[in-house]
C-alpha positions as CSV (number, residue, x, y, z in Angstrom):
1,M,0.0,0.0,0.0
2,G,3.0,2.3,0.0
3,M,5.7,3.6,2.4
4,L,4.8,6.6,4.7
5,E,7.6,9.0,5.6
6,W,7.9,12.7,6.2
7,R,9.9,15.6,4.9
8,D,9.7,19.4,5.2
9,G,6.6,19.4,7.4
10,S,4.6,17.0,5.2
11,Y,3.8,13.3,5.1
12,L,4.8,11.5,1.9
13,L,3.3,8.3,0.7
14,D,5.4,6.8,-2.0
15,G,7.0,10.2,-2.5
16,R,3.7,12.1,-2.8
17,K,2.3,14.5,-0.2
18,Y,-0.3,12.7,1.9
19,R,-2.8,13.7,4.6
20,I,-3.7,11.1,7.2
21,L,-7.4,11.2,7.9
22,S,-7.9,8.5,10.5
23,G,-10.5,7.3,13.1
24,A,-10.0,5.1,16.1
25,I,-11.9,1.8,16.3
26,H,-10.7,-0.7,18.9
27,Y,-11.2,-4.3,17.6
28,F,-11.2,-5.5,21.3
29,R,-14.3,-3.4,22.0
30,V,-16.4,-4.7,19.1
31,V,-17.6,-8.2,18.3
32,P,-15.8,-9.5,15.2
33,E,-19.0,-9.9,13.3
34,Y,-19.4,-6.1,13.3
35,W,-15.8,-5.1,12.4
36,E,-16.6,-4.8,8.7
37,D,-19.7,-2.6,9.4
38,R,-17.7,-0.2,11.6
39,L,-14.8,0.0,9.1
40,L,-17.1,0.6,6.1
41,K,-18.8,3.5,8.0
42,L,-15.4,5.0,8.7
43,K,-14.5,4.7,5.0
44,S,-17.8,6.0,3.8
45,C,-17.4,9.2,5.9
46,G,-14.2,9.9,3.9
47,F,-11.4,8.6,6.1
48,N,-8.5,6.8,4.6
49,T,-7.0,5.2,7.8
50,V,-8.2,3.3,10.9
51,E,-6.2,3.5,14.2
52,T,-6.2,0.9,17.0
53,Y,-4.4,0.1,20.1
54,I,-3.2,-3.4,20.9
55,P,-3.8,-4.3,24.6
56,W,-1.2,-6.6,26.1
57,N,-3.5,-8.0,28.8
58,F,-6.1,-9.0,26.2
59,H,-3.5,-11.1,24.3
60,E,-1.5,-12.5,27.3
61,P,-4.2,-12.8,30.0
62,K,-2.1,-15.3,31.9
63,E,1.7,-15.2,31.8
64,G,3.0,-17.2,28.9
65,E,-0.5,-18.0,27.5
66,F,-1.2,-16.0,24.4
67,R,-4.5,-15.6,22.5
68,F,-5.1,-14.1,19.0
69,D,-8.5,-15.5,18.2
70,G,-12.1,-14.2,18.3
71,M,-12.2,-10.6,19.5
72,A,-8.4,-10.8,20.0
73,D,-7.7,-11.6,16.3
74,V,-5.8,-8.4,15.6
75,V,-4.4,-9.8,12.3
76,R,-7.8,-10.4,10.9
77,F,-9.0,-6.9,11.9
78,V,-6.0,-5.2,10.3
79,S,-6.2,-7.5,7.2
80,M,-9.9,-6.7,6.8
81,A,-9.2,-3.0,7.0
82,G,-6.6,-3.3,4.2
83,E,-9.0,-5.4,2.1
84,L,-11.6,-2.6,2.4
85,G,-9.0,0.0,1.2
86,L,-8.1,1.5,4.5
87,R,-4.6,2.1,5.8
88,V,-3.9,1.3,9.4
89,I,-2.0,2.9,12.4
90,L,-1.1,0.4,15.1
91,R,-0.3,1.4,18.7
92,P,1.1,-1.8,20.3
93,S,2.8,0.0,23.2
94,P,3.1,-2.2,26.3
95,Y,0.9,0.5,27.8
96,I,-2.1,2.0,26.0
97,C,-4.2,3.9,28.6
98,A,-7.5,3.9,26.6
99,E,-9.6,3.7,29.8
100,W,-8.8,0.0,29.6
101,E,-8.0,-2.1,32.6
102,F,-4.5,-1.3,33.9
103,G,-3.9,0.6,30.7
104,G,-3.5,-2.7,28.9
105,L,-0.7,-4.0,31.1
106,P,-1.3,-7.5,32.4
107,A,-2.2,-7.7,36.1
108,W,0.2,-10.6,36.7
109,L,3.1,-8.0,36.4
110,L,2.0,-6.8,39.8
111,K,2.9,-10.0,41.5
112,Q,6.5,-9.8,40.5
113,G,7.5,-6.6,42.2
114,M,9.0,-4.9,39.1
115,E,8.9,-1.3,38.2
116,L,6.6,-0.4,35.2
117,R,7.3,1.6,32.1
118,C,11.0,2.1,32.7
119,M,14.4,0.5,32.4
120,D,13.6,-2.2,34.9
121,R,15.2,-5.4,33.7
122,G,12.4,-7.6,35.0
123,Y,9.7,-5.5,33.2
124,L,11.7,-5.3,30.0
125,E,12.1,-9.1,29.9
126,K,8.3,-9.5,30.0
127,V,7.9,-6.9,27.2
128,D,10.5,-8.6,25.1
129,R,8.8,-12.0,25.4
130,Y,5.4,-10.5,24.5
131,Y,6.9,-8.7,21.5
132,D,8.7,-11.8,20.4
133,V,5.2,-13.3,19.9
134,L,3.2,-10.3,18.8
135,I,5.5,-8.5,16.4
136,P,6.1,-11.4,14.0
137,L,2.3,-11.6,13.5
138,L,2.3,-7.9,12.5
139,L,5.3,-7.8,10.1
140,P,3.4,-9.2,7.1
141,L,0.8,-6.4,7.6
142,L,3.3,-3.6,7.3
143,S,3.2,-1.4,4.2
144,T,6.8,-2.2,3.6
145,S,5.6,-5.8,3.1
146,G,2.6,-4.9,1.0
147,G,0.2,-4.6,3.9
148,P,-2.0,-1.7,5.2
149,V,0.0,-0.7,8.3
150,I,1.7,2.7,7.6
151,A,2.8,3.7,11.1
152,V,3.5,2.1,14.5
153,Q,3.6,3.8,17.9
154,V,6.5,3.3,20.2
155,E,4.9,4.3,23.6
156,N,1.7,6.0,24.6
157,E,1.6,9.4,26.3
158,Y,4.8,8.5,28.1
159,G,5.4,12.2,29.1
160,S,2.3,12.0,31.2
161,Y,3.9,9.3,33.3
162,G,7.7,9.4,33.3
163,N,10.9,10.7,31.7
164,D,13.1,7.6,31.1
165,T,14.2,8.4,27.6
166,A,16.4,5.2,27.6
167,Y,13.2,3.2,28.0
168,L,11.6,4.8,25.0
169,E,14.7,4.1,23.0
170,Y,14.7,0.5,24.2
171,V,11.2,-0.1,23.0
172,R,11.9,1.7,19.7
173,D,15.0,-0.3,19.1
174,G,13.2,-3.5,20.0
175,L,10.6,-2.8,17.3
176,V,13.3,-2.1,14.7
177,R,15.3,-5.2,15.7
178,R,12.2,-7.4,15.2
179,G,11.7,-6.0,11.7
180,V,9.3,-3.1,12.1
181,D,10.6,-0.8,9.3
182,C,7.6,1.5,8.8
183,L,7.2,5.0,10.3
184,L,7.6,5.0,14.1
185,F,6.2,7.7,16.4
186,T,5.3,8.8,19.9
187,S,2.1,10.7,21.1
188,D,1.9,13.1,24.0
189,G,-0.1,16.1,25.2
190,P,1.1,19.6,24.0
191,T,2.8,20.7,27.3
192,D,6.5,21.2,28.1
193,E,6.8,18.4,30.5
194,M,4.9,15.9,28.3
195,L,6.8,16.8,25.2
196,T,10.2,16.6,27.0
197,G,9.4,13.5,28.9
198,G,7.7,11.5,26.2
199,T,9.7,12.1,23.0
200,V,13.1,11.0,21.6
201,P,15.2,13.0,19.2
202,G,15.0,11.5,15.8
203,L,11.7,9.7,16.5
204,H,8.6,11.3,15.0
205,A,6.4,13.0,17.6
206,T,2.6,13.5,17.5
207,V,0.2,15.3,19.9
208,N,-3.1,14.6,21.6
209,F,-5.7,17.2,22.5
210,G,-9.3,18.2,22.0
211,S,-9.5,22.0,21.6
212,R,-7.4,25.2,21.4
213,V,-5.8,24.2,18.1
214,A,-3.5,27.2,17.7
215,D,-2.1,27.0,21.2
216,S,-1.6,23.2,21.0
217,F,0.2,23.3,17.7
218,G,2.2,26.4,18.8
219,K,3.6,24.4,21.8
220,Y,4.4,21.5,19.6
221,R,6.3,23.7,17.1
222,Q,8.5,24.9,19.9
223,Y,9.9,21.4,20.0
224,R,9.4,20.0,16.5
225,R,9.8,22.7,13.8
226,N,9.9,20.6,10.6
227,E,7.7,17.6,11.3
228,P,4.2,17.2,10.0
229,L,1.3,18.3,12.3
230,M,-0.4,15.1,13.4
231,V,-3.1,15.0,16.1
232,M,-2.9,11.4,17.1
233,E,-5.9,11.7,19.4
234,Y,-8.5,14.4,18.7
235,W,-10.9,13.9,21.6
236,L,-14.4,14.2,20.2
237,G,-16.1,13.3,23.4
238,W,-15.2,11.7,26.7
239,F,-15.6,8.6,28.8
240,D,-17.9,8.1,31.8
241,H,-17.3,7.1,35.4
242,W,-19.8,5.4,37.6
243,M,-21.9,7.7,39.8
244,K,-21.4,10.6,37.4
245,P,-23.4,11.7,34.2
246,H,-22.8,10.6,30.7
247,H,-20.5,13.0,28.8
248,V,-21.5,14.6,25.5
249,R,-20.0,17.2,23.2
250,E,-21.9,19.3,20.6
251,A,-21.4,18.3,17.0
252,G,-20.9,21.9,16.0
253,D,-18.1,22.3,18.4
254,I,-16.2,19.3,17.3
255,A,-16.7,20.2,13.6
256,Q,-15.3,23.7,14.2
257,V,-12.2,22.3,15.9
258,L,-11.7,19.7,13.1
259,D,-12.0,22.5,10.5
260,E,-9.2,24.5,12.3
261,M,-7.0,21.4,12.4
262,L,-7.4,20.8,8.7
263,E,-7.0,24.5,7.9
264,A,-3.6,24.3,9.6
265,G,-2.7,21.6,7.2
266,A,-2.7,18.9,9.9
267,S,-3.4,15.2,9.7
268,V,-5.7,13.8,12.4
269,N,-7.0,10.7,14.1
270,L,-10.4,11.0,15.7
271,Y,-10.5,9.5,19.2
272,M,-12.9,7.8,19.1
273,F,-14.6,7.3,15.8
274,H,-16.4,4.4,17.3
275,G,-16.0,3.7,21.0
276,G,-17.6,0.3,21.5
277,T,-17.9,-1.5,24.8
278,N,-15.8,-2.5,27.8
279,F,-17.0,-6.1,27.8
280,G,-16.2,-8.4,30.7
281,F,-13.9,-7.0,33.4
282,Y,-11.8,-4.8,31.1
283,S,-13.1,-1.3,32.0
284,G,-10.3,0.7,33.7
285,A,-10.4,3.6,36.3
286,N,-8.9,6.9,36.9
287,H,-7.4,8.3,40.1
288,S,-6.7,12.0,40.8
289,D,-8.0,13.0,44.2
290,V,-10.2,9.9,44.4
291,Y,-10.6,6.5,42.7
292,E,-13.1,6.7,39.8
293,P,-14.1,3.5,38.0
294,T,-15.1,3.6,34.3
295,V,-18.5,2.3,33.2
296,T,-19.1,-0.6,30.9
297,S,-20.1,1.5,27.9
298,Y,-17.4,3.2,25.9
299,D,-19.8,5.1,23.7
300,Y,-17.6,8.2,24.1
301,D,-20.2,10.3,22.4
302,A,-18.5,9.3,19.2
303,P,-19.6,9.7,15.6
304,L,-20.8,6.1,15.7
305,T,-22.7,5.1,18.9
306,E,-21.7,2.2,21.0
307,W,-24.1,0.1,18.9
308,G,-22.9,1.4,15.6
309,D,-25.5,4.0,14.5
310,I,-24.3,7.2,12.8
311,T,-24.9,10.4,14.8
312,D,-25.1,14.2,14.2
313,K,-21.3,14.2,14.8
314,Y,-20.9,11.9,11.8
315,T,-22.9,14.2,9.6
316,A,-21.0,17.3,10.9
317,I,-17.6,15.7,10.3
318,R,-18.7,14.6,6.8
319,R,-19.5,18.3,6.0
320,V,-16.1,19.5,7.2
321,L,-14.3,16.8,5.1
322,E,-16.4,17.8,2.1
323,K,-15.4,21.4,2.6
324,H,-11.8,20.3,2.4
325,G,-12.3,18.4,-0.8
326,V,-12.5,14.9,0.7
327,P,-15.0,12.7,-1.1
328,E,-17.2,10.1,0.4
329,G,-15.6,6.6,0.5
330,G,-18.6,4.6,-0.6
331,P,-22.1,3.8,0.5
332,L,-23.1,3.2,4.1
333,P,-23.9,-0.4,5.1
334,E,-27.5,-1.2,5.8
335,P,-28.5,-0.3,9.4
336,I,-28.1,-3.2,11.9
337,P,-31.5,-4.2,13.2
338,R,-32.5,-3.8,16.9
339,R,-35.3,-5.7,18.6
340,A,-37.1,-5.7,21.9
341,Y,-37.5,-9.3,23.2
342,G,-39.5,-8.2,26.3
343,S,-39.4,-9.2,29.9
344,V,-37.4,-12.2,31.1
345,S,-38.0,-13.7,34.5
346,L,-34.9,-15.0,36.3
347,E,-36.6,-17.8,38.1
348,E,-33.5,-19.6,39.5
349,R,-31.1,-18.4,42.2
350,A,-27.8,-19.7,43.6
351,E,-26.3,-18.0,46.7
352,L,-22.6,-17.4,46.4
353,L,-21.8,-18.4,50.0
354,G,-23.8,-21.6,49.5
355,Q,-21.8,-22.9,46.5
356,P,-19.4,-25.6,47.7
357,G,-18.1,-26.1,44.1
358,M,-17.1,-22.5,43.7
359,L,-15.7,-22.2,47.2
360,A,-13.9,-25.6,47.2
361,N,-10.4,-24.4,46.5
362,G,-9.6,-22.0,49.3
363,V,-6.0,-21.1,49.9
364,K,-4.7,-20.7,53.5
365,S,-2.9,-17.3,54.0
366,V,-1.7,-15.9,57.3
367,T,-2.6,-12.4,56.1
368,V,-5.0,-11.0,53.6
369,R,-3.1,-10.6,50.3
370,P,-4.1,-8.9,47.0
371,M,-5.6,-11.0,44.3
372,E,-2.5,-10.9,42.2
373,H,-0.7,-12.9,44.9
374,F,-3.1,-15.7,44.2
375,D,-2.6,-15.5,40.4
376,Q,-5.9,-13.8,39.9
377,S,-6.4,-10.8,37.6
378,Y,-10.1,-9.9,37.5
379,G,-13.5,-10.5,39.2
380,F,-14.0,-10.9,42.9
381,I,-12.0,-12.3,45.9
382,L,-13.4,-13.7,49.1
383,Y,-11.5,-13.6,52.4
384,S,-12.8,-15.8,55.3
385,T,-11.7,-16.2,58.9
386,E,-12.9,-17.1,62.4
387,V,-13.0,-14.1,64.8
388,R,-12.7,-14.9,68.5
389,G,-15.1,-13.4,70.9
390,P,-16.4,-11.7,72.9
391,R,-16.0,-8.3,71.4
392,E,-18.4,-5.5,72.1
393,G,-19.0,-2.4,70.0
394,Q,-15.6,-2.4,68.2
395,K,-14.5,-1.0,64.8
396,L,-13.7,-3.2,61.8
397,Q,-11.2,-1.6,59.5
398,L,-10.3,-2.8,56.0
399,R,-7.0,-1.1,55.2
400,E,-6.7,-0.1,51.5
401,V,-9.7,-2.0,50.1
402,R,-9.6,-2.1,46.3
403,D,-12.2,-1.5,45.3
404,R,-15.5,-2.4,47.0
405,A,-16.1,-4.8,49.9
406,Q,-19.2,-6.4,51.4
407,V,-18.6,-7.7,54.9
408,F,-20.5,-10.5,56.4
409,L,-20.5,-11.8,60.0
410,D,-22.0,-15.3,60.3
411,G,-23.7,-14.7,56.9
412,R,-25.3,-11.4,58.0
413,L,-24.3,-8.2,56.1
414,L,-22.4,-5.9,58.4
415,G,-21.9,-3.2,55.7
416,T,-20.1,-2.1,52.6
417,V,-16.7,-0.5,52.5
418,E,-15.8,1.5,49.3
419,R,-12.4,2.7,48.3
420,W,-13.7,6.2,47.7
421,N,-15.4,6.2,51.2
422,P,-13.4,3.8,53.4
423,Q,-15.4,4.1,56.6
424,P,-14.9,1.5,59.5
425,L,-17.8,-0.8,60.4
426,D,-19.2,-1.5,63.8
427,I,-18.7,-5.1,64.9
428,T,-19.8,-7.1,67.9
429,V,-18.7,-10.7,68.3
430,P,-20.4,-13.2,70.6
431,P,-18.4,-15.2,73.2
432,E,-18.3,-18.3,70.9
433,G,-16.8,-16.3,68.0
434,A,-18.1,-15.8,64.5
435,R,-17.2,-16.3,60.9
436,L,-16.0,-13.1,59.1
437,E,-16.3,-13.1,55.3
438,I,-15.3,-10.2,53.1
439,L,-16.2,-10.2,49.4
440,V,-14.1,-7.7,47.4
441,E,-14.9,-6.5,43.9
442,N,-12.1,-5.4,41.5
443,M,-13.9,-2.5,39.7
444,G,-11.0,-1.9,37.3
445,R,-7.3,-1.0,37.7
446,V,-6.2,2.6,37.3
447,N,-5.2,3.1,33.6
448,Y,-3.6,6.6,33.8
449,G,-1.2,8.6,35.9
450,P,0.9,8.0,39.0
451,W,-1.6,5.6,40.6
452,L,-1.0,3.0,37.8
453,R,0.3,0.3,40.2
454,D,-3.1,-0.8,41.5
455,S,-3.3,-4.2,43.2
456,K,-6.8,-5.5,44.0
457,G,-8.5,-7.0,47.0
458,I,-7.4,-5.9,50.5
459,T,-3.8,-4.7,50.3
460,E,-2.9,-3.6,53.8
461,G,-4.7,-5.8,56.3
462,V,-7.9,-6.2,58.3
463,L,-8.1,-4.9,61.9
464,I,-10.6,-4.9,64.7
465,D,-9.7,-1.8,66.6
466,N,-5.9,-2.0,66.6
467,Q,-5.6,-5.8,66.3
468,Y,-4.8,-7.4,63.0
469,Q,-6.9,-10.4,62.1
470,L,-4.8,-13.2,60.8
471,N,-5.1,-16.8,59.5
472,W,-7.5,-16.5,56.5
473,T,-8.9,-18.8,53.8
474,V,-8.9,-17.0,50.5
475,Y,-11.1,-17.9,47.5
476,S,-10.4,-16.5,44.0
477,L,-13.6,-15.8,42.0
478,P,-12.5,-14.6,38.5
479,L,-16.0,-15.7,37.4
480,E,-14.9,-17.1,34.0
481,P,-17.7,-18.7,32.0
482,E,-16.8,-22.2,32.9
483,A,-17.2,-21.4,36.6
484,L,-20.9,-20.5,36.0
485,E,-21.5,-24.0,34.6
486,G,-20.9,-25.6,38.0
487,L,-23.4,-23.5,39.9
488,T,-26.3,-25.2,41.8
489,F,-29.5,-23.3,41.2
490,D,-32.8,-23.5,43.1
491,R,-36.1,-22.2,41.8
492,I,-37.3,-19.0,43.4
493,G,-40.6,-19.9,45.2
494,A,-43.7,-17.9,45.8
495,G,-43.0,-15.0,48.2
496,G,-39.3,-15.2,47.4
497,E,-39.0,-11.5,47.0
498,E,-38.2,-11.1,50.7
499,Q,-35.1,-13.2,50.4
500,L,-34.2,-11.5,47.1
501,D,-33.8,-8.2,49.0
502,A,-31.6,-9.6,51.7
503,A,-28.3,-8.2,50.2
504,S,-26.8,-11.6,49.9
505,P,-24.6,-12.0,46.8
506,A,-26.3,-14.5,44.5
507,F,-26.5,-15.7,40.9
508,Y,-29.8,-15.4,39.1
509,R,-30.6,-17.3,35.9
510,G,-33.4,-17.1,33.3
511,S,-34.0,-18.0,29.7
512,F,-35.8,-16.5,26.7
513,E,-36.6,-17.5,23.1
514,V,-35.3,-15.7,20.0
515,D,-36.7,-16.2,16.6
516,E,-34.3,-13.9,14.8
517,P,-31.1,-12.6,16.6
518,A,-30.7,-8.8,16.5
519,D,-29.1,-6.1,18.7
520,T,-30.9,-5.5,21.9
521,F,-30.3,-3.8,25.3
522,L,-30.5,-5.4,28.7
523,R,-32.4,-3.2,31.1
524,L,-31.9,-3.9,34.8
525,D,-34.4,-1.8,36.7
526,G,-34.7,-3.0,40.3
527,W,-31.3,-4.7,40.3
528,R,-28.6,-2.9,42.3
529,K,-25.1,-3.9,41.3
530,G,-23.4,-6.8,39.6
531,V,-22.3,-8.5,36.4
532,A,-24.4,-9.9,33.5
533,W,-23.8,-12.8,31.1
534,I,-25.6,-13.7,27.9
535,N,-25.0,-17.2,26.7
536,G,-21.8,-17.3,28.8
537,F,-20.5,-14.0,27.3
538,N,-19.7,-11.4,30.0
539,L,-21.5,-8.2,29.0
540,G,-19.9,-6.2,31.9
541,R,-20.9,-4.5,35.1
542,Y,-24.2,-2.8,35.9
543,W,-24.9,-0.5,38.8
544,E,-27.9,1.4,39.9
545,A,-25.6,4.3,40.7
546,G,-25.5,5.0,36.9
547,P,-25.2,6.8,34.6
548,Q,-25.9,3.9,32.2
549,R,-29.2,2.0,32.7
550,T,-28.8,-0.6,29.9
551,L,-26.1,-3.0,28.7
552,Y,-25.5,-3.4,25.0
553,V,-26.2,-6.9,23.7
554,P,-24.8,-7.3,20.1
555,G,-27.0,-9.6,18.0
556,P,-24.2,-12.1,17.3
557,L,-24.2,-13.0,21.0
558,L,-27.7,-14.4,20.6
559,R,-28.8,-17.6,18.9
560,A,-32.1,-18.6,17.3
561,G,-34.0,-20.6,19.9
562,L,-33.2,-20.7,23.7
563,N,-30.9,-18.1,25.2
564,E,-29.6,-17.8,28.8
565,I,-29.1,-14.8,31.1
566,I,-27.2,-15.0,34.3
567,L,-26.7,-12.1,36.7
568,F,-24.3,-12.0,39.6
569,E,-26.2,-9.6,41.9
570,L,-24.4,-8.3,44.9
571,Q,-27.1,-6.6,46.9
572,G,-30.4,-8.2,46.1
573,C,-33.3,-7.3,43.8
574,A,-35.9,-4.7,44.7
575,G,-39.1,-6.3,43.3
576,E,-39.6,-9.2,40.9
577,P,-36.5,-11.0,39.7
578,K,-36.8,-10.0,36.0
579,V,-35.0,-8.0,33.4
580,E,-36.1,-6.4,30.1
581,L,-34.6,-6.8,26.7
582,T,-35.4,-3.5,25.0
583,G,-34.6,-1.9,21.7
584,V,-33.9,1.4,23.3
585,P,-30.4,2.2,24.8
586,D,-30.1,4.3,27.9
587,L,-26.7,5.7,28.8
588,G,-28.2,8.0,31.5
589,N,-28.4,11.7,32.2
590,T,-25.9,13.8,30.3
591,V,-23.4,16.5,31.0
592,A,-21.2,18.5,28.6
593,V,-17.5,17.7,28.5
594,E,-15.6,20.4,30.4
595,E,-13.3,22.5,28.3
596,S,-10.5,22.0,30.8
597,V,-10.2,18.3,30.2
598,L,-9.7,18.7,26.5
599,N,-6.5,20.8,26.6
600,F,-3.8,19.1,28.7
601,A,-3.8,15.4,27.7
602,Q,-5.0,14.5,31.2
603,E,-7.4,11.6,30.7
604,D,-9.0,12.0,34.1
605,E,-11.5,14.5,35.7
């Protein structure tokens, strides 16, 4: 497809001036059956390139075990883009941010005590082993080998994290040594510390921002006078945190900023063109003054919605491109159908604390330890111990709970301790003692900034008043699909609503018939907090705290005939145990993206 290089402030493709018009679509946030639909919509709008990150933790979920199939088939995604006539920008940095769990780093790194994103030998050995597997898969896709990939990123917004230039050079040299011979680049925010910390002389630098075009390019030009202007992330919208509104940004505003970028002669990558979904346990979190977990939806208020519909932004962008002489890239695909399948009763229930199969493999531990110590990355972890009595009116303290713990004494809920509100709980223990159980939910590792090292579970101990409680049995609950198959369910009897509201963590199961699979949305009114599966596929977290009120269910997850829903509900159901499959999405109440977050490459609030 041609070799991309730069000279005298311009990109050249096979020696001719070229403007990159790119949009971000993350293959790992979209079911593979819809990759072609999203790519064709990008091309139809007039774009010539698609950009995607490559998340390390998605491809090496357990150390030494790699996967590149299904939603992880990056080779297929890139090849498909090329076959459709699009060029590709790849960002396979060990770290990606992207509001993705741990910024794409695998959680098992945390067990090994190494430093991250620097010249730590242990860390670099893990990166090298991963790249020894990943990069050979990508080499045939490079433009220098006749493929669609025109550029590859070396590291991601490194100036927002550190200043180890030797580390950037090491990653760059590792890519080159493995045969990556296309254009290499970095991307950082347009500030002094970010551009000094995140760039390397001789390595092409790009910038990320969402507004103030002249100021941002002006700062970039202080450091790179002759390189092409490239906005590697033009933030068109923003992501959402639980307990806060859904972010939106006006179409007219983003069109005006895009027009300014193009008038300046810049190339651009829209972040995001299509956001997609943080399926499973892969949503990340931010931490500035307080921990803020990211929601399941990654709609991002992008030109394509989470479910793939075009929006007013899509139309406004198309008008700007037309003004700058960019033709449409072909017809839009037919709209993907949506259907409402109605109410589904969840008529079976399985209490977590009553599942001997799920709780059969406890590990003895003198102290509570984080889940990574037990080779667990995601889901929940249960700590259990016997507390001696008597104790009267004392305080139970969970030191550094990450991220949300439900505490039970002899099966009765004492209370909930949240990372963002770590209040002690009152505890009284009878003379004969009592069983203390603490269920902790990993709500997503921090993906940006100095709090990146984010172990999960209870990290600093459990105390009653000033006394550490020791000698625990620890149960890892990653809740992978095969674990659900061994659950023992009982039918919910008449009058069962009282027990449903007892705040005891439990699994609920129901089924529904589908004549013709189509996109739908799982509405969870009355349910409080938990995780949802459709036919064994983890749709992600739900929470009555909002903003989102529905979970997106792509049609390819359904099958003609009988389909199964399972919820893991942490706090009980208020009302009848049922859900609704509706054709109408609901991402919650909205708020405009604040101007301040668009200017300094700080992906937090």
